[in-house]
Kinemage of the C-alpha trace (Angstrom):
@kinemage 1
@onewidth
@group {chain A} dominant
@subgroup {mainchain}
@vectorlist {calphas} color= white
{ca met a 1} P 0.000 0.000 0.000
{ca gly a 2} L 2.921 2.272 0.360
{ca asn a 3} L 1.936 4.648 3.158
{ca arg a 4} L 0.338 2.632 5.947
{ca asp a 5} L 0.861 5.428 8.448
{ca leu a 6} L -2.298 5.759 10.503
{ca thr a 7} L -0.877 8.460 12.798
{ca gly a 8} L -3.652 10.813 13.761
{ca trp a 9} L -6.265 8.440 12.389
{ca asn a 10} L -8.613 7.190 15.038
{ca gly a 11} L -10.178 4.013 13.693
{ca ala a 12} L -12.430 3.723 16.752
{ca gln a 13} L -13.881 7.174 16.088
{ca glu a 14} L -14.416 6.323 12.433
{ca lys a 15} L -16.178 3.072 13.357
{ca ala a 16} L -18.448 4.955 15.752
{ca lys a 17} L -19.325 7.634 13.187
{ca arg a 18} L -20.197 5.374 10.277
{ca pro a 19} L -22.126 2.169 9.721
{ca pro a 20} L -19.967 -0.819 8.737
{ca leu a 21} L -19.081 -0.949 5.057
{ca his a 22} L -18.112 -4.304 3.596
{ca val a 23} L -15.128 -4.201 1.220
{ca leu a 24} L -14.086 -7.056 -1.056
{ca phe a 25} L -10.325 -6.730 -1.591
{ca ile a 26} L -8.913 -8.682 -4.542
{ca gln a 27} L -5.144 -9.119 -4.713
{ca arg a 28} L -4.127 -11.991 -6.940
{ca asn a 29} L -0.405 -12.582 -6.480
{ca asp a 30} L 0.827 -11.603 -3.037
{ca pro a 31} L -0.749 -13.121 0.095
{ca asp a 32} L 1.359 -10.900 2.386
{ca thr a 33} L 0.103 -7.732 0.696
{ca arg a 34} L -3.453 -9.075 0.745
{ca glu a 35} L -3.235 -9.754 4.499
{ca ala a 36} L -1.568 -6.414 5.296
{ca met a 37} L -4.123 -4.442 3.287
{ca ala a 38} L -7.027 -6.289 4.912
{ca ser a 39} L -5.569 -5.457 8.331
{ca val a 40} L -5.227 -1.759 7.490
{ca leu a 41} L -8.786 -1.585 6.138
{ca glu a 42} L -10.108 -3.302 9.271
{ca gln a 43} L -8.191 -0.859 11.506
{ca ile a 44} L -9.854 2.004 9.674
{ca gly a 45} L -13.278 0.504 10.321
{ca phe a 46} L -14.255 -1.550 7.281
{ca gln a 47} L -15.509 -5.121 7.226
{ca val a 48} L -13.113 -6.866 4.826
{ca thr a 49} L -13.148 -10.020 2.770
{ca ala a 50} L -9.731 -10.475 1.131
{ca val a 51} L -9.367 -12.965 -1.731
{ca ser a 52} L -6.910 -13.882 -4.454
{ca glu a 53} L -9.647 -14.616 -7.016
{ca pro a 54} L -13.158 -13.145 -7.239
{ca asp a 55} L -14.818 -16.573 -7.303
{ca glu a 56} L -13.569 -17.105 -3.729
{ca ala a 57} L -16.220 -14.554 -2.722
{ca asp a 58} L -19.134 -16.387 -4.362
{ca asp a 59} L -20.301 -17.665 -0.975
{ca leu a 60} L -20.786 -14.223 0.557
{ca glu a 61} L -24.288 -13.834 1.975
{ca thr a 62} L -24.527 -10.235 0.785
{ca ser a 63} L -22.612 -8.361 -1.837
{ca pro a 64} L -19.985 -5.938 -0.536
{ca gly a 65} L -20.451 -2.189 -0.681
{ca val a 66} L -17.222 -1.684 -2.645
{ca leu a 67} L -14.806 -3.830 -4.672
{ca val a 68} L -11.094 -3.009 -4.412
{ca phe a 69} L -8.675 -4.455 -6.989
{ca asp a 70} L -4.934 -4.323 -6.473
{ca val a 71} L -4.089 -4.119 -10.177
{ca asp a 72} L -0.905 -6.005 -10.921
{ca thr a 73} L -1.674 -6.719 -14.576
{ca thr a 74} L -2.416 -4.601 -17.601
{ca gly a 75} L -5.333 -2.214 -17.556
{ca ser a 76} L -7.173 -4.293 -20.137
{ca ala a 77} L -6.811 -7.501 -18.077
{ca ala a 78} L -8.120 -5.749 -14.948
{ca cys a 79} L -11.066 -4.298 -16.891
{ca asn a 80} L -11.881 -7.698 -18.383
{ca leu a 81} L -11.868 -9.234 -14.906
{ca leu a 82} L -14.195 -6.516 -13.617
{ca arg a 83} L -16.536 -6.849 -16.619
{ca asp a 84} L -16.696 -10.628 -16.147
{ca leu a 85} L -17.421 -10.150 -12.471
{ca arg a 86} L -20.186 -7.626 -13.131
{ca glu a 87} L -21.954 -10.051 -15.463
{ca glu a 88} L -22.984 -11.894 -12.315
{ca arg a 89} L -26.051 -10.389 -10.658
{ca gln a 90} L -24.552 -10.011 -7.183
{ca trp a 91} L -21.794 -7.702 -8.469
{ca arg a 92} L -23.852 -5.406 -10.711
{ca gly a 93} L -23.820 -1.867 -9.463
{ca val a 94} L -21.083 -2.463 -6.889
{ca pro a 95} L -18.542 0.367 -7.226
{ca ala a 96} L -14.961 -0.662 -7.921
{ca val a 97} L -11.652 0.949 -7.011
{ca ala a 98} L -8.372 0.143 -8.768
{ca leu a 99} L -5.083 0.439 -6.878
{ca val a 100} L -2.459 0.976 -9.570
{ca ala a 101} L 1.301 1.452 -9.719
{ca arg a 102} L 2.274 4.854 -11.056
{ca ser a 103} L 4.458 3.057 -13.601
{ca his a 104} L 1.451 1.832 -15.608
{ca gly a 105} L 1.421 3.517 -18.987
{ca pro a 106} L -1.129 6.113 -20.138
{ca glu a 107} L -3.129 3.566 -22.150
{ca ser a 108} L -3.523 1.362 -19.083
{ca trp a 109} L -4.674 4.344 -16.988
{ca arg a 110} L -7.169 5.338 -19.699
{ca leu a 111} L -8.656 1.832 -19.824
{ca leu a 112} L -8.882 1.622 -16.048
{ca gly a 113} L -10.626 4.995 -15.955
{ca glu a 114} L -13.268 3.685 -18.332
{ca cys a 115} L -14.267 0.696 -16.190
{ca phe a 116} L -13.406 1.512 -12.558
{ca asp a 117} L -15.248 4.106 -10.488
{ca lys a 118} L -12.046 5.356 -8.860
{ca ile a 119} L -8.326 4.865 -9.435
{ca leu a 120} L -5.716 5.421 -6.742
{ca ala a 121} L -2.027 5.540 -7.591
{ca lys a 122} L 0.285 3.500 -5.359
{ca pro a 123} L 1.653 4.467 -2.953
{ca phe a 124} L -1.281 6.244 -1.340
{ca ala a 125} L -2.238 7.255 2.176
{ca ala a 126} L -4.638 5.054 4.139
{ca arg a 127} L -6.814 8.112 4.690
{ca glu a 128} L -7.065 8.700 0.913
{ca leu a 129} L -8.245 5.128 0.329
{ca ala a 130} L -10.695 5.270 3.238
{ca gln a 131} L -12.268 8.470 1.920
{ca ala a 132} L -12.690 6.990 -1.557
{ca leu a 133} L -14.284 3.814 -0.184
{ca trp a 134} L -16.672 5.652 2.144
{ca thr a 135} L -17.706 8.040 -0.641
{ca leu a 136} L -18.416 5.222 -3.103
{ca gly a 137} L -20.092 3.028 -0.491
{ca val a 138} L -22.330 5.821 0.771
{ca ser a 139} L -23.284 6.930 -2.745
{ca arg a 140} L -24.274 3.335 -3.525
{ca thr a 141} L -26.382 3.146 -0.340
{ca val a 142} L -28.077 6.479 -1.066
{ca ala a 143} L -28.825 5.384 -4.628
{ca gly a 144} L -30.521 2.318 -3.148
{ca arg a 145} L -28.457 -0.273 -5.005
């Protein structure tokens, strides 16, 4: 994630202020990163399901409020994965965030911008990610999806 510094961030206050938001975090190649990111998101106040492949989340009783993809492939591969996922009813309308290395080329960024609701460049601050997730999750709740 880059900047995992939670100094000045009071996860307990955030949990008290907001209803729980379920995040599905998909990170395909690095179990250590997947576990660390899930831990950070939980500290901030999210309910987290962390998986290496989207089909590992098929058994969830309810769909998450936000999907988070740690993009470690090309933009087109990440978009294809998201499109395939959204063909299934439970994932339609669920906002998606892409976490992307700054080194991805302009074409990859353009493609990701066309299919993801938000893109964050790695490294990013935990607070920046939390704000994006809350904003997308709340907008989805307000829209009644």
